[in-house]
C-alpha positions, 0 to 999 in steps of 0.5 A: 527459536531453535534447538539441537535435536541431534547432538551427534549431527550438530557436532560432526556434520558441521564445523560450528553449529552456532555459526551454521545456524546464523548463516542459514537464518540469514540465507533463509530470510533472504530466500523468503523475502525475495518471494514476496513484495514488501507492500501491496502495490501491484495487487499481490496477495501475500506481502512481507508487511501484510502476510505475517502468518504466511511469511512466518510459516514459510520462514519456519519451513525454509529454516527447518529444511536448511538446518536439518542437515545439522540436526537442528530444529526450528520451533518458531520463526518470525519477522520482528522488525521490517523496514526499507533499506535506507537507500530506498526508504525516502523513495518508498515514502514518496510513493506512499504519499503519492498513493495517499494523495491519489486516494484523497483526490479520488474521494474528493472528485467522487464527492464533488460529482455527487454534489454537482448531480444533486445541485443540477437535480435540485435546480431542475426539480424546483424550476429555479433556472432552466439550463441549456446544454452549454450553460449546464456544461459551464455550471458543471465545470465551475462547480467541479473547479470550486469543489475540487480546487485546493484554494478558495474560490474567488467569485466573478461578477458578470455585468453583461449578458451570458448570451451575446 
């Protein structure tokens, strides 16, 4: 939202103040937009998507600085729609999906490690089985594969001895 504060300046200092406003709005948006990343991928504190208050304040200041010469004051400025350009939208969607998969996998692994620790502790406490280092490592490996795998486990029946 903008208004003409000084009509003489708006009439005499620029050829067409409405066109001047449109040009300065686009330039101001580009300037503020280039200062901040769209999303928080590298740990930035202010992003275009997540820092609306800061971005809107910067945009308001930028536009008032640019339009002061024409006697125009911006009372309110803000981003109403923010989207990736079509040429990079699919790449960014893949990146978001990859981030979600990594976060899910990390949670699965963390849960599986806890379950394996609990299983080993319970087996030792209840004297169910005595596991030597090699058997313990094999059990940990097998449990992690079963708990972290995407497919159902298929049991293998051992008909021989574990030790030969």
